[in-house]
N, C-alpha and C positions, 0 to 999 in steps of 0.2 A: 504494500500500500504506500502511496506517495506520502511524504512527510506532511504536506499541507492538509491532508485528509485525516490526520491523527487528531484525537480529541484534545491533546495538550498543546497543539500548535495554535498560537494566537494570531489570527489573520489580521486583525485591525492593527496590532502593534507592527506586524511585518509591513503592512501598507504604509503606515506612518514613517517607518524607518527607511523606506525605499522610495519615497515620493520623488526625489530628484532623479534617481536612476530610471524610474518609470516615466519620467517627464510628464507628471500630472499637474493640472491646474488646481486651484483651490476648489472650484466647483466639481471637478472630476473626483478629487479626493473625497469630498463630502458625500457625493453620490455613491461611490464605491463603499465607503464605510457604512452608509445606511443600508445598502443592498446586503452587505455581509451581516449586519445586525439583524435585518428582517429575515434573512435566510437562516441564521442561527436559531431563531425562534419560530421558524416555519410559518411566517406570516405572508399573506398574499401581498404582492408588490405591483404597483401601477404608477404611472407618471404623476397622477394627482397626489398619491400618498407620499411619493418622494418629494414633490414640490412643497407640500405642506410641512413635511418634516425638516426640509432644508431651508424653509422660509425663502423659496425662490419661485419665480413665475414658472408656470407649466411649460411655456415655450423655451425658457432657459434650460430646464431639466431635460426636455426633449432633445435640444441641441447637444447637451452634455452626454446624454445616453448615446446619441448617434456618434459622437466623437469617441466614446469608449468602445463602441462596437467597431468603428473603423480602425482603432488601434489594436484590436484583437483581444481586449481585456474583458469584454462583456459579450455574452451570447444570450439572446432572448429566444426561448423555445416554448412550444406548447406541448404539454404532457397531460393527457387525460383531462382535457378541457381547462387546464390551469396554465397560466403564463408563468414561466420560470426565468428568473434573471440569474444567469450562471456566470460567476466571475472566476471559476477555476483556472481559466487560461492565464490570468495574471500571475498565478503562482507557477504553473507548469512551464511558462515561457522563460523563467529565470532560474538558472542552474544553482542559485544560492541555496535552494531547498534540498538539493540532492546531496550536498556536502555532509549534512548531519546524519543521513540515513545509515552510513557505516558505523558511526559512533554508537548509536543505540544498540546495534548488534554486538559491537565490541563489549559494551557494558554488560549486556545480558549474558554473553559468553563468559566473561571474566567472573561475574557474580554468580554464574551458574543458576540463574533464575530469571523470571520476568521482573522487570522494573515496575515499581508502583507509579501511580499517576504523579505523585509529588516528585519522585525521583526523575521521571521523564520531563517534568516541567523545569526542574533544576538543570538538567542536561541541556534542554532547549535554550535556557537562559545563557548557559555557558557558550553554546554555539554562537549566540548573538554577540558575546563579549570577547571570547578568546579564539585564537587561531586553532584550527583542527589539530595540528601537531601538538600544541601545548596541552590540549585536553587529553589526547592519547598518552602523552608522556606522564601526565599526572596520574592517569589510571594505571599505567605500568609501575610507577613509583609506589602507589598504594598496594598493588599486587605483590611487588617484591618485598615490601615491609609487612605483608600479610595483615593489612588494615583496610580491607575493602569496605568502605562506607562512603556514602555521598558526602557526608560532613568532612571526613578526612581529605577527600579529593578536593573539596571546596577550599579547605585550608591550604593545600598545596598550590592550588591555582591563585589564591589570594597572596601567598608568599611570593610567587613568581611576579605578580603584578607590582607588589611593594618593591621588589628588587629592581624592577625596570624604572621606577620613578625616581 
């Protein structure tokens, strides 16, 4: 399963962190965030609802939705008589999200168990902050010291950060 489809992946944070690389305008960002929010709670979406929630004119929202579609970030589909605003393409088009996929497998393999949701969220946060190699090295150090815990690895990563400053 793709990283952005995991429960612990925070879509809105990712969008906000990548506004510049996605080349998003303010209106495009607001509309994407609203679409993600409504999709998370399985709410029906339409131009009027987006306009009302964003405090924009419907014509402005319609224009913004068209721009998002033309950029390939938004697909509007009809499924079982329901209109679906799908923004999965915004995540799958950027390889940023595939970097972390191997790390989760490494942790589960090293810990010899499935990671808890809280642990996965912590690892996801590390992926946002630290380089891939640094996280893997911290996991190896914890394994060598036979202290496999997320807290211990977090301390290792924190020490590395302090040493850099």
